[in-house]
C-alpha positions as CSV (number, residue, x, y, z in Angstrom):
1,X,0.0,0.0,0.0
2,X,1.2,3.5,-0.9
3,X,2.8,5.5,2.0
4,X,2.6,8.9,0.3
5,X,1.0,11.6,2.3
6,X,-1.0,14.5,0.8
7,X,-1.7,17.9,2.5
8,X,-4.5,20.3,1.6
9,X,-5.4,23.7,3.0
10,X,-8.5,24.4,1.0
11,X,-12.2,23.6,1.0
12,X,-14.7,23.4,-1.9
13,X,-17.0,26.4,-1.5
14,X,-18.8,28.5,-4.1
15,X,-17.7,26.5,-7.1
16,X,-13.9,26.4,-6.4
17,X,-11.3,25.5,-3.9
18,X,-10.7,28.3,-1.4
19,X,-8.4,28.6,1.6
20,X,-9.9,27.4,4.9
21,X,-10.5,29.9,7.7
22,X,-9.6,27.2,10.2
23,X,-6.0,26.3,11.1
24,X,-7.3,23.1,12.6
25,X,-6.7,19.9,10.6
26,X,-7.9,16.4,10.2
27,X,-5.3,13.7,9.8
28,X,-6.5,10.7,7.7
29,X,-4.8,7.5,8.8
30,X,-4.6,4.3,6.8
31,X,-6.5,1.5,8.6
32,X,-4.0,-1.0,7.2
33,X,-0.6,0.6,7.9
34,X,-1.8,2.8,10.8
35,X,0.3,5.6,9.2
36,X,-1.1,9.1,8.2
37,X,-1.9,9.3,4.5
38,X,-3.4,12.8,4.3
39,X,-4.1,16.0,6.1
40,X,-7.1,18.3,5.3
41,X,-8.7,21.3,7.0
42,X,-11.3,20.7,9.7
43,X,-13.9,23.3,8.8
44,X,-14.6,26.0,11.4
45,X,-17.9,27.7,12.0
46,X,-16.6,30.5,9.7
47,X,-16.1,27.9,7.0
48,X,-19.5,26.5,7.5
49,X,-21.0,30.1,7.3
50,X,-19.2,30.6,4.0
51,X,-20.4,27.3,2.6
52,X,-24.0,27.9,3.6
53,X,-23.8,31.4,2.3
54,X,-22.6,30.2,-1.1
55,X,-25.4,27.6,-1.2
56,X,-27.9,30.2,-0.1
57,X,-26.9,32.6,-2.9
58,X,-26.9,29.8,-5.4
59,X,-30.5,28.9,-4.4
60,X,-31.9,32.4,-3.9
61,X,-30.4,34.2,-7.0
62,X,-28.6,31.5,-9.0
63,X,-29.9,29.7,-12.0
64,X,-30.1,26.2,-10.5
65,X,-33.6,26.1,-9.0
66,X,-35.0,27.9,-12.0
67,X,-33.7,25.5,-14.5
68,X,-36.0,23.0,-16.1
69,X,-35.8,19.4,-14.9
70,X,-34.3,18.4,-18.3
71,X,-31.5,21.0,-17.9
72,X,-30.6,19.7,-14.4
73,X,-30.7,16.1,-15.7
74,X,-28.2,17.0,-18.4
75,X,-25.7,18.4,-15.8
76,X,-26.2,15.5,-13.4
77,X,-25.5,13.1,-16.3
78,X,-22.3,14.9,-16.9
79,X,-21.4,14.4,-13.2
80,X,-22.1,10.7,-13.7
81,X,-19.9,10.6,-16.8
82,X,-17.1,12.3,-15.0
83,X,-17.4,9.8,-12.1
84,X,-17.4,6.9,-14.5
85,X,-14.1,8.1,-16.1
86,X,-12.5,8.2,-12.6
87,X,-14.2,5.2,-11.2
88,X,-11.0,3.2,-10.5
89,X,-9.4,6.2,-8.8
90,X,-12.5,6.6,-6.6
91,X,-12.4,3.0,-5.6
92,X,-8.7,3.2,-4.8
93,X,-9.1,6.3,-2.7
94,X,-11.9,4.8,-0.6
95,X,-9.8,1.7,0.0
96,X,-6.9,3.7,1.2
97,X,-8.9,6.0,3.5
98,X,-11.3,3.5,5.1
99,X,-10.0,0.1,4.3
100,X,-12.8,-1.3,2.2
101,X,-11.3,-4.3,0.2
102,X,-10.6,-3.1,-3.3
103,X,-12.6,-5.8,-5.0
104,X,-15.7,-4.5,-3.1
105,X,-14.7,-0.8,-3.5
106,X,-14.9,-1.3,-7.2
107,X,-18.6,-2.3,-6.8
108,X,-20.3,-0.9,-3.7
109,X,-18.1,2.2,-3.4
110,X,-17.6,3.2,-7.0
111,X,-20.0,1.3,-9.3
112,X,-23.2,1.4,-7.2
113,X,-23.2,5.3,-7.0
114,X,-23.2,5.3,-10.8
115,X,-26.2,3.0,-10.9
116,X,-27.9,5.2,-8.4
117,X,-27.3,8.4,-10.5
118,X,-28.7,6.5,-13.6
119,X,-31.9,5.7,-11.6
120,X,-32.1,9.2,-10.2
121,X,-32.0,10.9,-13.7
122,X,-34.5,8.4,-15.1
123,X,-36.9,9.0,-12.2
124,X,-36.5,12.8,-12.5
125,X,-37.7,12.6,-16.1
126,X,-41.1,11.2,-15.0
127,X,-41.4,12.7,-11.5
128,X,-44.6,14.8,-11.2
129,X,-43.0,18.3,-10.9
130,X,-46.3,19.8,-12.2
131,X,-49.7,18.1,-12.4
132,X,-53.3,19.2,-12.8
133,X,-55.9,17.7,-10.5
134,X,-59.6,18.1,-11.2
135,X,-62.7,17.5,-9.1
136,X,-66.3,18.7,-8.8
137,X,-65.2,21.1,-6.0
138,X,-62.3,22.7,-7.8
139,X,-59.3,22.3,-10.0
140,X,-55.7,22.8,-9.1
141,X,-52.1,22.9,-10.3
142,X,-49.9,20.9,-7.9
143,X,-46.2,21.9,-8.0
144,X,-43.2,20.2,-6.5
145,X,-40.6,22.9,-6.0
146,X,-37.1,22.7,-4.6
147,X,-37.0,22.9,-0.8
148,X,-33.9,25.1,-0.6
149,X,-30.4,24.6,1.0
150,X,-29.8,21.1,2.2
151,X,-27.2,20.1,4.8
152,X,-26.0,16.6,4.1
153,X,-24.1,14.7,6.7
154,X,-22.7,11.3,5.6
155,X,-20.8,8.5,7.3
156,X,-17.4,6.9,6.6
157,X,-18.5,3.3,5.8
158,X,-19.8,3.9,2.2
159,X,-19.0,7.5,1.7
160,X,-19.8,8.0,-2.0
161,X,-22.8,5.7,-2.0
162,X,-24.3,7.5,1.0
163,X,-23.6,10.9,-0.6
164,X,-25.0,10.1,-4.0
165,X,-28.2,8.6,-2.4
166,X,-28.9,12.1,-1.1
167,X,-27.2,14.3,-3.7
168,X,-28.8,12.9,-6.9
169,X,-32.4,13.6,-5.8
170,X,-31.5,16.9,-4.1
171,X,-29.7,18.3,-7.2
172,X,-32.3,17.1,-9.6
173,X,-35.0,18.7,-7.4
174,X,-33.2,22.1,-7.7
175,X,-31.8,22.2,-4.2
176,X,-28.3,23.5,-3.3
177,X,-26.1,21.5,-1.0
178,X,-23.6,21.7,1.8
179,X,-22.0,18.3,2.2
180,X,-20.3,17.4,5.4
181,X,-18.2,14.2,4.8
182,X,-16.9,12.1,7.7
183,X,-13.4,13.1,8.7
184,X,-12.1,9.5,8.0
185,X,-13.2,9.7,4.3
186,X,-12.6,13.3,3.3
187,X,-10.4,12.4,0.4
188,X,-13.2,10.9,-1.7
189,X,-15.2,14.0,-1.0
190,X,-12.4,16.1,-2.5
191,X,-12.5,13.9,-5.6
192,X,-16.3,14.6,-5.8
193,X,-15.6,18.3,-5.8
194,X,-13.2,17.9,-8.7
195,X,-16.0,15.9,-10.5
196,X,-18.5,18.7,-9.9
197,X,-16.2,21.2,-11.5
198,X,-15.6,18.9,-14.4
199,X,-19.4,18.5,-14.9
200,X,-20.0,22.2,-14.9
201,X,-22.1,22.3,-11.8
202,X,-23.0,26.0,-11.2
203,X,-21.0,27.7,-8.4
204,X,-22.4,27.3,-5.0
205,X,-24.7,24.4,-5.9
206,X,-22.4,21.9,-4.1
207,X,-20.1,22.9,-1.2
208,X,-18.0,20.4,0.8
209,X,-16.7,21.0,4.3
210,X,-15.1,18.1,6.3
211,X,-15.7,18.9,9.9
212,X,-15.8,17.4,13.4
213,X,-19.0,16.8,15.4
214,X,-19.6,20.3,16.8
215,X,-19.3,22.0,13.4
216,X,-21.5,19.3,11.9
217,X,-24.3,20.1,14.4
218,X,-23.7,23.8,13.7
219,X,-24.3,23.2,10.0
220,X,-27.4,21.2,10.6
221,X,-28.9,23.9,12.8
222,X,-27.6,26.9,10.7
223,X,-30.3,29.5,10.0
224,X,-29.5,29.4,6.3
225,X,-30.3,25.7,6.0
226,X,-33.8,24.5,5.0
227,X,-33.5,20.8,5.1
228,X,-31.2,18.2,6.8
229,X,-30.3,14.7,5.6
230,X,-28.3,12.6,8.0
231,X,-26.9,9.1,7.8
232,X,-25.0,7.8,10.9
233,X,-25.5,6.6,14.4
234,X,-28.9,6.4,16.1
235,X,-27.6,8.5,19.1
236,X,-26.4,11.3,16.9
237,X,-29.6,11.1,14.8
238,X,-31.8,11.4,17.8
239,X,-29.9,14.5,19.0
240,X,-30.2,16.2,15.6
241,X,-33.9,15.2,15.3
242,X,-34.7,16.8,18.7
243,X,-32.9,20.0,17.8
244,X,-34.3,20.2,14.3
245,X,-37.8,19.6,15.7
246,X,-37.4,22.7,17.8
247,X,-36.8,24.6,14.6
248,X,-39.5,22.8,12.7
249,X,-36.7,21.9,10.2
250,X,-37.4,18.7,8.2
251,X,-34.8,16.0,8.7
252,X,-34.3,12.6,7.0
253,X,-32.5,10.0,9.2
254,X,-30.9,6.8,8.0
255,X,-29.5,5.3,11.2
256,X,-28.4,1.9,12.6
257,X,-29.5,-1.6,12.0
258,X,-29.4,-5.1,13.5
259,X,-31.0,-6.9,10.6
260,X,-32.4,-10.5,10.8
261,X,-31.9,-13.1,8.2
262,X,-34.6,-15.8,8.7
263,X,-34.2,-19.3,7.4
264,X,-37.6,-20.8,7.1
265,X,-37.8,-24.6,7.4
266,X,-37.8,-25.1,3.6
267,X,-34.8,-22.8,2.9
268,X,-32.1,-23.9,0.5
269,X,-29.3,-23.7,3.0
270,X,-26.4,-23.8,0.6
271,X,-27.8,-21.1,-1.7
272,X,-28.9,-18.9,1.2
273,X,-25.5,-19.0,3.0
274,X,-23.8,-18.1,-0.2
275,X,-25.9,-14.9,-0.4
276,X,-24.7,-14.0,3.1
277,X,-21.1,-13.8,2.0
278,X,-21.9,-10.3,0.9
279,X,-25.2,-10.0,2.7
280,X,-23.6,-10.3,6.1
281,X,-19.9,-9.6,5.6
282,X,-19.4,-7.1,2.8
283,X,-17.3,-4.0,3.5
284,X,-15.8,-6.0,6.4
285,X,-19.2,-6.0,8.2
286,X,-19.3,-2.2,8.2
287,X,-22.7,-1.7,6.5
288,X,-25.9,-0.9,8.5
289,X,-28.2,-3.1,6.4
290,X,-26.2,-6.3,6.8
291,X,-27.9,-9.4,8.0
292,X,-26.0,-9.9,11.3
293,X,-28.7,-11.9,13.2
294,X,-29.3,-15.3,11.6
295,X,-32.5,-17.0,12.8
296,X,-32.9,-20.6,11.8
297,X,-35.3,-23.5,12.3
298,X,-33.8,-25.8,15.0
299,X,-33.6,-28.7,12.5
300,X,-31.5,-26.6,10.1
301,X,-29.0,-25.3,12.7
302,X,-26.2,-27.8,12.2
303,X,-26.3,-27.4,8.4
304,X,-26.4,-23.6,8.5
305,X,-23.5,-23.5,11.0
306,X,-21.4,-25.8,9.0
307,X,-22.0,-23.9,5.8
308,X,-21.4,-20.5,7.5
309,X,-18.2,-21.8,9.1
310,X,-16.9,-23.2,5.7
311,X,-17.7,-19.9,4.0
312,X,-15.8,-17.9,6.7
313,X,-12.8,-20.2,6.2
314,X,-12.6,-19.0,2.6
315,X,-12.6,-15.3,3.5
316,X,-9.1,-13.9,3.2
317,X,-8.3,-11.3,5.8
318,X,-5.6,-8.7,5.1
319,X,-4.3,-5.9,2.9
320,X,-7.4,-4.2,1.5
321,X,-5.5,-3.4,-1.8
322,X,-5.0,-7.1,-2.4
323,X,-7.9,-8.2,-4.8
324,X,-8.1,-11.5,-3.0
325,X,-8.8,-9.9,0.4
326,X,-12.4,-10.2,1.5
327,X,-12.2,-8.8,5.0
328,X,-10.1,-5.7,5.5
329,X,-9.3,-3.7,8.6
330,X,-11.9,-1.7,10.6
331,X,-11.9,2.0,9.7
332,X,-10.2,3.2,12.9
333,X,-8.6,2.0,16.1
334,X,-11.7,3.1,17.9
335,X,-13.9,1.0,15.7
336,X,-11.6,-2.0,16.0
337,X,-11.8,-1.7,19.8
338,X,-15.6,-1.4,19.7
339,X,-15.9,-4.6,17.6
340,X,-13.4,-6.5,19.7
341,X,-15.3,-5.4,22.8
342,X,-18.5,-6.9,21.4
343,X,-16.8,-10.2,20.6
344,X,-15.8,-10.3,24.3
345,X,-19.3,-9.5,25.3
346,X,-20.6,-12.4,23.2
347,X,-18.2,-14.8,24.9
348,X,-19.0,-13.5,28.3
349,X,-22.7,-14.0,27.6
350,X,-22.2,-17.7,26.9
351,X,-22.5,-17.8,23.1
352,X,-20.4,-20.5,21.5
353,X,-17.6,-19.3,19.2
354,X,-17.8,-21.3,16.0
355,X,-15.2,-19.3,14.1
356,X,-13.0,-16.3,15.0
357,X,-13.3,-14.9,18.5
358,X,-11.1,-12.6,20.6
359,X,-7.6,-11.5,19.4
360,X,-6.0,-10.5,16.1
361,X,-6.1,-12.6,13.0
362,X,-3.0,-14.7,12.7
363,X,-0.1,-13.0,10.9
364,X,-1.5,-9.5,11.0
365,X,0.5,-7.5,13.5
366,X,-0.4,-4.1,12.2
367,X,-3.7,-2.7,11.0
368,X,-7.0,-2.4,12.8
369,X,-8.2,-6.0,12.3
370,X,-10.6,-8.3,14.1
371,X,-11.2,-11.9,13.4
372,X,-14.4,-12.6,11.5
373,X,-16.5,-14.2,14.1
374,X,-19.5,-16.6,14.1
375,X,-21.5,-17.2,17.3
376,X,-24.0,-20.0,17.8
377,X,-26.5,-20.7,20.7
378,X,-27.2,-17.0,21.0
379,X,-29.9,-15.8,23.3
380,X,-32.1,-13.4,21.2
381,X,-32.3,-11.1,24.2
382,X,-28.5,-10.9,24.7
383,X,-26.5,-7.8,23.9
384,X,-24.6,-9.4,21.1
385,X,-28.0,-10.2,19.4
386,X,-29.6,-6.8,20.0
387,X,-26.9,-4.1,19.7
388,X,-25.3,-3.0,16.5
389,X,-21.7,-4.2,16.3
390,X,-20.7,-2.8,12.8
391,X,-18.1,-5.4,12.1
392,X,-17.7,-9.0,10.8
393,X,-19.6,-10.6,13.6
394,X,-22.6,-12.9,13.0
395,X,-25.0,-14.5,15.6
396,X,-27.1,-17.6,15.1
397,X,-30.3,-18.2,17.1
398,X,-32.8,-21.0,16.7
399,X,-36.6,-21.2,16.8
400,X,-39.2,-24.0,17.0
401,X,-42.2,-22.4,15.2
402,X,-42.7,-19.8,12.6
403,X,-44.4,-17.6,15.1
404,X,-41.3,-17.7,17.3
405,X,-39.1,-16.9,14.3
406,X,-41.2,-13.8,13.6
407,X,-41.0,-12.8,17.3
408,X,-37.2,-13.1,17.3
409,X,-36.9,-11.2,14.0
410,X,-38.9,-8.4,15.4
411,X,-37.2,-8.5,18.8
412,X,-35.0,-5.4,18.0
413,X,-35.0,-1.7,18.6
414,X,-34.0,-1.4,14.9
415,X,-35.9,-2.1,11.7
416,X,-33.8,-1.2,8.7
417,X,-33.4,-4.3,6.7
418,X,-34.0,-8.1,6.8
419,X,-34.0,-11.3,4.8
420,X,-36.2,-14.4,4.4
421,X,-34.9,-17.6,2.9
422,X,-37.5,-20.1,1.6
423,X,-38.2,-22.2,-1.5
424,X,-41.8,-21.0,-1.3
425,X,-41.8,-17.3,-2.4
426,X,-45.4,-16.7,-1.5
427,X,-44.7,-18.0,2.0
428,X,-41.6,-15.8,2.2
429,X,-43.6,-12.8,1.1
430,X,-46.2,-13.5,3.8
431,X,-43.4,-13.6,6.4
432,X,-41.7,-10.5,5.1
433,X,-45.0,-8.6,5.3
434,X,-45.0,-9.2,9.1
435,X,-41.4,-8.2,9.7
436,X,-41.0,-4.8,11.3
437,X,-38.5,-3.4,8.9
438,X,-38.3,-1.0,6.0
439,X,-36.7,-3.4,3.5
440,X,-36.7,-7.2,3.2
441,X,-34.7,-9.3,0.7
442,X,-36.1,-12.7,-0.4
443,X,-33.4,-15.3,-1.0
444,X,-30.8,-12.6,-1.3
445,X,-32.6,-10.5,-3.9
446,X,-32.0,-6.8,-3.4
447,X,-34.7,-4.3,-4.0
448,X,-32.7,-2.1,-6.5
449,X,-32.3,1.7,-6.9
450,X,-35.9,2.3,-7.9
451,X,-37.2,1.1,-4.6
452,X,-37.3,3.3,-1.4
453,X,-34.8,2.5,1.3
454,X,-35.1,3.3,5.0
455,X,-36.1,2.0,8.4
456,X,-38.6,2.0,11.2
457,X,-38.1,2.2,15.0
458,X,-34.6,3.4,15.8
459,X,-33.4,2.9,12.2
460,X,-34.6,6.3,11.1
461,X,-37.2,8.6,9.6
462,X,-38.1,8.9,6.0
463,X,-37.0,7.1,2.8
464,X,-34.1,7.4,0.3
465,X,-34.0,5.9,-3.1
466,X,-36.7,5.5,-5.8
467,X,-39.3,8.1,-6.5
468,X,-39.9,8.4,-2.7
469,X,-36.3,9.6,-2.4
470,X,-37.2,12.8,-4.2
471,X,-40.0,13.7,-1.9
472,X,-37.9,15.1,1.0
473,X,-36.3,17.7,-1.3
474,X,-39.4,19.3,-2.6
475,X,-42.1,21.6,-1.2
476,X,-45.6,20.9,-2.5
477,X,-47.7,23.9,-3.6
478,X,-51.3,23.8,-4.7
479,X,-52.7,26.6,-7.0
480,X,-56.4,26.8,-7.5
481,X,-57.4,27.2,-11.1
482,X,-60.3,29.2,-12.6
483,X,-62.9,27.0,-14.4
484,X,-61.7,25.9,-17.8
485,X,-58.1,27.0,-17.4
486,X,-57.0,23.5,-16.5
487,X,-57.4,22.6,-20.2
488,X,-54.6,25.0,-21.1
489,X,-52.2,23.2,-18.7
490,X,-53.0,19.6,-19.7
């Protein structure tokens, strides 16, 4: 892995790179070598003021919100084309800054955002920006207009995917944006700034300010901001929701998860376990929608455990730049310690370690690694089964009846994602309908970028993706029409 170190002193504000007001810096450290690879400014309140001011001007007097949907689609497609040209560079940067294995960075970190932008521009072409509604009591023109300046706060685990999930619909709706990337993954955000310039995005439409927690909250509550979109921890999301509520400021929250993967009695065990290779362990377990609670019929337990253990044995742990690596390091020393602590908790609670366990992977004396761990005999009420670990740790619990399986699946404060495995799809759909979660995958089938994504309970508020992902970025206005005038608008 490269040991070169880059230093920046600028921020992307108002369409270009400008010197930061702040002298404070963020040091980005390689999760694999544990050595610094970059230094960037930590935005101050003055920098946030400048970024919000630029976004405010771009919205209030700039051309962006007044453009036609087609004009905005054309520019966003140019952004997509620029990203596609630098796709490999983007994957490499994210692997270096947060440790995602390069073979997965090329897909989830770099390719998936392109697929999302394609879906966003397609949806924008048919979204009901203007529609006439008629009734006996009156006729109306219903408009969906851009909401304003959006503060976007995104996490480190899938930085570009999380950003594009929000950015595509916001830009296509005519909003302007201040993006606050996670400190750990600021480098990929700088690349996004270069792509925005290359695409010809008007000045001030996108502004990017890496910052620490206090400045992030300052951005979200800034008087120049009209809308907040946050992806991150449940605790941080609850804090922002309370404070935005006091301001009556709309906020979308995509928070934590502890998703259940339920094997019904007729599941194809071999096929189901193969989907969990990515469904439970991609990005080294650092994805909020992963199926980390496996719930199996008692008679399938031995077969499922054997298959999971055999699969884990094939997962190479190590250098994230090695294409053969499947499990890389955790993003930071703090995250490594958190995951290791939960492995210790699982052991203390009496769960049986089938694979992995405490300690470092053999032969890896540097880097923030944990051993991919499989627990069996897990009490559904235990901490290891209920709390989000955010690492390569899987629990297996058993049930005697389908009603008990549903109770275990719903025995969570979270409700972001889930999975059902069964040879009978109708039966699986019936079970999925009763799961308390925003998304359910059947036999490993994902819902795709045209479907809404989001959670219930402590997994968040609102939806991203699909047509529903545009709704948080528009204000709906109804204009009553004089009789007969509706014909001119149809």
